[in-house]
C-alpha positions in Angstrom: -16.4 -7.7 -14.0 -18.0 -4.5 -13.1 -15.3 -3.5 -10.7 -12.6 -4.2 -13.8 -14.6 -1.7 -15.8 -14.9 0.9 -13.3 -11.2 0.6 -12.6 -10.1 1.1 -16.2 -12.7 3.8 -16.7 -11.2 5.6 -13.6 -7.8 5.1 -14.9 -8.6 7.1 -18.3 -10.1 9.7 -16.1 -7.0 9.9 -13.9 -4.6 10.0 -16.8 -6.5 13.0 -18.4 -6.6 14.9 -15.0 -3.0 14.1 -14.5 -2.1 15.4 -17.9 -4.0 18.6 -17.2 -2.3 19.1 -14.0 1.1 18.5 -15.4 0.5 21.0 -18.1 1.0 23.6 -15.4 4.5 22.3 -14.3 7.4 24.6 -15.4 9.6 21.7 -16.3 7.0 20.3 -18.5 5.9 23.2 -20.6 8.4 22.3 -23.2 6.3 19.9 -25.4 9.2 17.6 -25.8 9.6 17.1 -22.2 6.0 16.8 -21.6 5.9 14.0 -24.4 8.7 11.9 -22.9 7.2 12.3 -19.5 3.8 11.0 -20.5 5.4 8.1 -22.4 7.5 7.1 -19.3 4.2 7.3 -17.3 2.0 5.3 -19.5 4.9 2.6 -19.9 5.0 2.0 -16.2 1.2 1.0 -16.3 0.8 -2.8 -16.4 -2.2 -2.4 -18.4 -2.2 -2.2 -22.2 -2.6 1.5 -23.3 -3.0 2.9 -26.7 -4.3 6.1 -28.4 -5.4 7.0 -32.0 -6.3 10.1 -34.0 -9.5 11.2 -35.5 -9.1 9.0 -38.7 -8.2 5.7 -36.4 -4.4 6.0 -37.0 -2.5 4.6 -34.0 -0.3 7.6 -32.5 1.1 5.9 -29.5 0.9 3.1 -27.0 2.7 1.8 -24.0 5.2 -1.2 -23.7 2.4 -3.5 -22.3 0.3 -3.1 -25.4 3.5 -3.9 -27.4 4.2 -7.0 -25.2 0.6 -8.3 -25.6 0.6 -7.8 -29.6 4.4 -9.1 -29.9 5.1 -6.0 -32.2 7.4 -3.0 -31.9 6.0 0.4 -31.2 7.1 1.5 -34.9 5.2 -1.5 -36.2 2.0 0.0 -34.6 2.2 3.8 -34.7 1.2 5.1 -38.1 -0.9 2.1 -39.0 -4.7 1.4 -38.9 -6.6 -1.4 -37.6 -6.7 -3.4 -40.9 -2.8 -3.3 -41.3 -2.4 -5.0 -37.9 -5.2 -7.3 -37.2 -7.2 -10.0 -39.0 -10.4 -8.7 -40.8 -12.9 -10.0 -38.2 -11.2 -8.4 -35.3 -10.3 -5.1 -37.2 -13.9 -5.0 -38.5 -15.1 -5.2 -34.8 -12.5 -2.6 -33.4 -13.6 -0.2 -36.4 -17.2 -0.4 -35.6 -16.7 0.3 -32.0 -14.4 3.3 -32.8 -16.8 4.9 -35.3 -19.6 4.5 -32.6 -17.6 6.2 -30.1 -16.4 9.1 -32.4 -20.1 9.6 -33.4 -21.1 9.6 -29.7 -18.0 11.1 -27.9 -17.5 10.2 -24.4 -16.6 6.7 -22.8 -17.1 3.2 -24.0 -16.6 -0.4 -22.4 -17.0 -3.5 -24.1 -15.4 -7.1 -24.2 -14.1 -8.7 -27.2 -11.1 -10.9 -28.3 -7.5 -9.6 -29.2 -4.8 -11.7 -31.0 -1.8 -12.3 -28.5 1.7 -12.4 -29.5 1.7 -16.3 -29.5 -1.2 -16.1 -32.3 -3.8 -17.1 -29.7 -6.8 -15.1 -29.1 -7.3 -13.9 -25.6 -10.6 -12.4 -24.1 -10.1 -8.6 -23.4 -12.1 -5.7 -22.0 -11.6 -2.3 -23.5 -12.1 0.9 -21.7 -11.9 3.9 -24.1 -12.7 7.7 -24.2 -12.5 10.4 -26.7 -10.2 13.3 -26.0 -10.5 17.0 -27.5 -8.5 19.3 -29.5 -7.8 22.7 -28.3 -10.7 23.9 -30.4 -13.0 21.6 -28.5 -13.3 19.1 -31.5 -12.7 15.4 -31.0 -9.0 14.8 -31.7 -9.1 11.1 -31.1 -9.4 8.5 -28.5 -7.3 6.8 -25.9 -8.0 3.0 -24.8 -7.2 0.8 -21.9 -7.1 -3.0 -22.4 -7.0 -5.5 -20.0 -6.7 -9.4 -20.4 -9.4 -11.0 -18.7 -8.8 -14.6 -20.5 -8.0 -16.1 -16.9 -10.8 -14.2 -15.5 -13.2 -15.6 -18.0 -11.9 -19.0 -17.3 -12.3 -18.7 -13.6 -15.8 -17.5 -14.2 -16.7 -20.2 -16.5 -15.2 -22.8 -14.0 -17.2 -21.2 -11.4 -20.3 -21.3 -13.5 -19.9 -24.7 -14.2 -19.2 -25.6 -10.7 -22.3 -23.7 -9.5 -24.5 -25.4 -12.1 -23.1 -29.0 -11.0 -23.6 -28.1 -7.6 -27.1 -26.8 -8.2 -27.8 -30.0 -10.2 -26.6 -32.0 -7.3 -28.7 -30.1 -4.8 -31.7 -30.2 -6.9 -31.7 -34.0 -7.8 -30.5 -35.2 -4.4 -32.6 -37.8 -2.7 -31.7 -36.6 0.7 -33.1 -33.4 2.0 -30.7 -30.6 2.1 -31.3 -27.4 4.2 -29.5 -24.3 5.7 -31.2 -22.5 8.8 -30.4 -19.7 11.1 -29.6 -20.1 14.7 -33.1 -18.6 15.5 -34.7 -21.4 13.3 -35.3 -19.5 10.2 -34.8 -21.5 6.9 -32.5 -20.1 4.5 -32.3 -22.7 1.8 -33.9 -25.9 1.0 -33.8 -28.4 -1.9 -36.9 -30.0 -3.5 -36.1 -33.3 -1.6 -36.3 -31.4 1.7 -39.6 -29.8 0.6 -41.1 -33.3 -0.3 -40.1 -34.9 3.0 -42.0 -32.3 4.8 -44.9 -32.3 2.4 -44.4 -29.0 0.5 -44.9 -28.4 -3.1 -41.7 -26.3 -3.5 -38.8 -25.2 -1.6 -40.0 -21.6 -1.5 -43.4 -22.7 -0.1 -41.6 -24.3 2.7 -39.3 -21.2 3.5 -42.3 -18.9 3.2 -44.8 -20.8 5.2 -42.9 -21.0 8.4 -40.4 -18.4 9.4 -39.4 -20.7 12.2 -39.9 -24.0 10.5 -37.4 -26.0 12.6 -38.9 -24.9 16.0 -42.5 -25.1 14.6 -42.1 -28.7 13.2 -40.4 -30.3 16.2 -42.9 -32.9 17.9 -40.7 -32.4 21.2 -39.0 -29.0 21.0 -36.5 -30.3 23.4 -35.1 -32.3 20.7 -34.1 -29.0 18.8 -32.3 -27.8 21.9 -30.4 -31.1 22.0 -29.6 -30.8 18.2 -28.2 -27.3 18.3 -26.1 -28.0 21.5 -24.7 -31.2 19.8 -23.8 -29.1 16.7 -22.3 -26.3 18.7 -20.3 -28.6 20.8 -19.2 -31.2 18.4 -19.0 -29.1 15.3 -20.7 -31.8 13.2 -23.7 -34.0 14.1 -24.3 -37.5 12.5 -27.5 -39.6 12.8 -29.6 -37.3 15.1 -33.0 -38.7 15.1 -36.2 -36.9 15.9 -39.9 -36.6 15.1 -41.1 -34.0 13.2 -44.6 -32.6 11.8 -45.3 -32.3 8.2 -47.2 -29.7 6.5 -50.3 -31.7 7.2 -49.3 -32.4 10.7 -48.5 -35.9 10.1 -45.7 -37.2 12.2 -42.5 -38.4 10.5 -39.1 -39.6 11.6 -36.0 -37.7 10.3 -32.4 -38.4 10.7 -30.2 -35.2 10.7 -26.5 -34.9 9.5 -25.4 -31.3 10.1 -22.7 -28.7 11.1 -22.6 -25.3 12.4 -20.9 -22.8 9.9 -19.0 -20.0 11.8 -17.4 -16.7 10.9 -13.8 -15.8 11.8 -14.9 -14.8 15.3 -16.4 -18.2 16.0 -19.9 -17.0 15.8 -22.5 -19.3 14.3 -23.8 -17.9 10.9 -26.1 -20.8 10.0 -26.5 -24.6 10.3 -26.4 -26.7 7.2 -26.9 -30.5 6.5 -28.8 -33.4 5.2 -32.1 -34.8 6.3 -33.3 -38.4 5.5 -36.8 -39.5 6.1 -36.7 -43.0 8.1 -40.1 -43.1 9.1 -40.5 -46.5 7.2 -37.5 -48.0 8.9 -38.7 -46.6 12.5 -42.1 -48.3 11.7 -40.4 -51.5 10.7 -38.4 -51.6 13.7 -41.5 -50.8 15.8 -43.3 -53.7 14.0 -40.2 -55.9 14.6 -40.1 -55.3 18.2 -43.9 -55.9 18.4 -43.5 -59.2 16.7 -40.6 -60.0 18.9 -42.6 -59.4 22.0 -45.5 -61.5 20.7 -43.0 -64.4 19.9 -41.7 -64.2 23.4 -45.1 -64.4 24.9 -46.0 -67.3 22.5 -42.7 -68.8 23.1 -43.4 -68.7 27.0 -46.8 -70.0 26.2 -45.5 -73.0 24.3 -42.8 -73.7 27.0 -45.6 -74.0 29.6 -47.7 -76.2 27.1 -44.7 -78.4 26.5 -44.1 -78.9 30.2 -47.7 -79.9 30.6 -47.5 -82.2 27.7 -44.4 -83.7 29.1 -46.1 -84.1 32.4 -49.0 -85.6 30.7 -46.9 -88.0 28.7 -45.0 -89.1 31.7 -48.2 -89.6 33.6 -49.6 -91.6 30.6 -46.5 -93.9 30.6 -46.7 -94.5 34.3 -50.5 -95.3 33.8 -49.6 -97.6 31.0 -46.9 -99.2 33.0 -49.2 -99.6 36.1 -52.0 -101.0 33.7 -49.7 -103.4 32.0 -48.1 -104.6 35.5 -51.6 -104.7 37.0 -52.8 -107.0 34.1 -49.8 -109.1 34.2 -50.0 -109.5 38.1 -53.6 -110.3 37.8 -53.3 -112.9 35.3 -50.2 -114.3 37.2 -52.3 -114.4 40.3 -55.8 -115.4 39.1 -55.4 -117.3 36.0 -51.8 -118.9 35.7 -52.3 -120.9 38.9 -55.4 -122.5 37.4 -53.6 -123.0 34.0 -50.8 -124.7 35.9 -53.2 -126.9 37.8 -54.8 -128.0 34.6 -51.3 -128.8 33.0 -50.8 -131.1 36.1 -54.0 -132.8 35.9 -54.7 -136.2 34.0 -56.0 -134.8 30.6 -56.5 -136.3 27.4 -54.7 -135.2 24.2 -57.5 -132.9 23.4 -57.9 -131.3 26.6 -54.1 -130.9 26.7 -54.1 -129.1 23.3 -56.8 -126.8 24.5 -54.8 -125.8 27.6 -51.5 -125.3 25.4 -53.7 -122.9 23.1 -55.0 -121.1 26.4 -51.6 -120.8 27.6 -50.3 -119.3 24.2 -53.3 -117.0 24.0 -52.6 -115.5 27.6 -49.0 -114.8 26.3 -50.4 -113.1 23.2 -52.7 -110.8 25.5 -50.0 -109.9 27.7 -47.1 -109.2 25.2 -48.3 -105.5 24.4 -47.9 -104.7 28.3 -44.7 -106.7 28.8 -41.8 -104.5 29.6 -38.3 -105.6 31.3 -39.7 -105.4 34.7 -43.0 -107.2 33.9 -40.8 -109.9 32.0 -38.9 -110.6 35.0 -41.8 -110.6 37.4 -43.3 -113.3 35.3 -40.5 -115.7 36.6 -41.7 -114.9 40.2 -44.4 -116.7 42.1 -47.5 -114.5 42.9 -46.3 -114.0 46.5 -42.8 -112.9 45.2 -44.4 -110.8 42.6 -46.4 -108.9 45.3 -43.4 -108.4 47.5 -41.5 -107.2 44.5 -44.0 -104.6 43.9 -44.0 -103.4 47.4 -40.1 -103.2 47.5 -40.1 -101.1 44.4 -42.6 -98.8 46.1 -40.2 -98.2 48.9 -42.0 -100.4 51.7 -39.7 -101.7 54.4 -39.9 -105.5 55.2 -42.0 -104.9 58.4 -44.3 -102.8 56.2 -44.6 -105.6 53.6 -45.2 -108.2 56.4 -48.1 -106.1 57.8 -49.6 -105.4 54.3 -49.5 -109.1 53.4 -50.5 -110.5 56.5 -47.2 -112.2 57.1 -44.1 -112.2 59.1 -41.0 -110.4 58.7 -38.9 -113.6 58.2 -41.4 -115.0 55.6 -40.8 -111.7 53.6 -37.2 -112.0 54.1 -37.4 -115.4 52.6 -39.2 -114.0 49.6 -36.6 -111.2 49.1 -33.8 -113.7 48.9 -35.8 -115.9 46.4 -36.3 -112.7 44.2 -32.7 -111.7 44.4 -31.5 -115.3 43.3 -33.9 -115.3 40.4 -32.9 -111.7 39.5 -29.2 -112.8 39.6 -28.5 -110.5 42.6 -27.6 -113.1 45.1 -23.9 -112.6 44.5 -24.0 -108.7 44.3 -24.4 -106.3 46.9 -26.8 -104.1 44.6 -29.8 -102.7 46.2 -33.0 -104.7 45.4 -35.1 -101.5 45.0 -32.7 -99.6 42.9 -32.4 -102.6 40.5 -36.2 -103.1 40.1 -36.4 -99.2 39.5 -33.8 -99.5 36.8 -36.0 -102.1 35.0 -38.8 -99.7 34.6 
């Protein structure tokens, strides 16, 4: 706006100087020729130009002024403001003209003007008084420029800046600009809060080299700048920083390098997000995972031990049951059989029957498939079957039982017959093991 005012002021001055210079030209000494020349001159100027006498009567204008108002020159020249414009506009123009006449010199101001289509445009006036030959104020000359579009652009720019400022001020993420040497140019309130400062200005003022001074590991800053310079834009660069109170926090940076036309880095700008909570949660999660892995390995070891103990318990249980069954078979059943074959009375026979049933009830919790089969064998056959199951050879069994190999083979054949293996080539030991 200031440049526009200066240009119009200079234009008026240049017109006056040109008029003074042209007055000395031989061909223009004729007043008629001078008038034609000056009119032609101002008609070629794109800005709207007008001039009035001391009474405020229009004495001339250029074509740009006619076009702007949508009037012919003859409809303007000889008229005063209130004959051309609406009262509110004419009153303002008249007020400003009177002020200029009371204080001769130059005048610049912004107001509105009725355009040819009836709409009102924003304009800027640059006016100056001119003098008569006797030195008295003869009138004024004005240059008017339509600044409607300029005002629209300025307003759009203002709204855009305000919107941008609101976004920056209210952003949740930190926003920053810093020079290549680490000085902060701008930060938003969120950036200041992340680093523990009360205001953006405090953060900027406290550390001239905030980026360098707040990296926990300065090497990270070098890596960050190298990435910005080589890639143009860096996303998700994570590093540890010190806050104002020297607390360590984790920050994720998204930034880019802003360069001039020669490619030199002017500054870096970007976003900062405090990811301390996430980092701590990740660390806690890793800790928990390690603890769970340790506990899992411990549980696996306990599980193996329990499986071993349970297997041992089952083996002990089996051996105990088999031992009880064998002992009963060897030490009690033969005598029960002898009693059954002895001459007994009805009462004694009933007692023997009860004894036999009681023995079955006692041994039932220990009876498994193998034990049930062994109950059909004689005591000698049971002993042989137990040793076969343990992997003893015929010769070894004969030695252990103080018998002959032939006798053991006889018992083995009987065992196979009682187990239904006499017509099969299945291994006796494998079958006995499968029954356990």
